C-alpha positions in Angstrom: 91.7 132.5 136.1 93.4 129.4 136.1 93.2 128.5 132.7 94.8 130.9 131.4 98.5 129.9 133.0 100.2 127.3 130.0 102.8 126.1 132.4 101.0 122.4 132.9 99.1 122.5 128.8 102.6 123.8 127.2 104.0 120.5 128.9 100.8 118.4 128.3 101.3 119.2 124.4 104.9 119.5 124.8 104.6 115.8 125.4 101.8 113.9 123.7 103.4 115.2 119.8 106.6 113.7 121.4 104.5 110.4 121.7 102.8 110.7 118.1 106.2 111.5 117.0 107.8 108.9 118.5 105.8 105.9 118.3 102.7 106.5 115.6 105.5 106.6 112.7 107.0 103.3 112.5 103.8 101.3 113.3 102.2 102.8 110.1 105.3 102.3 108.0 105.8 99.4 109.5 102.4 98.1 107.9 102.4 96.1 104.7 99.7 95.2 102.5 98.1 91.6 101.9 98.1 92.0 98.2 100.6 93.3 95.8 99.5 95.9 93.2 99.9 93.8 90.2 100.5 95.9 86.8 97.3 97.1 84.7 98.2 96.5 80.9 99.1 99.2 78.5 97.0 98.1 75.5 93.6 100.0 76.3 90.6 97.8 75.0 89.0 98.3 72.2 85.2 99.5 72.4 82.4 99.7 70.2 80.8 102.4 70.0 76.4 101.6 71.2 73.7 103.3 69.2 71.0 104.6 71.1 67.8 102.8 70.2 65.6 106.2 71.0 67.3 108.3 69.2 
């Protein structure tokens, strides 16, 4: 049963993970966002309670 022979599949697995670990992270980490996040106001706006008309 040739599918039980791990020799070629283990090499393919190791080589694939080597490619993922070597090339993918620098591309992901080099990504920049077009808009810089702005800080929110520290004070929360005051909200008025709303009366339900059917209560």
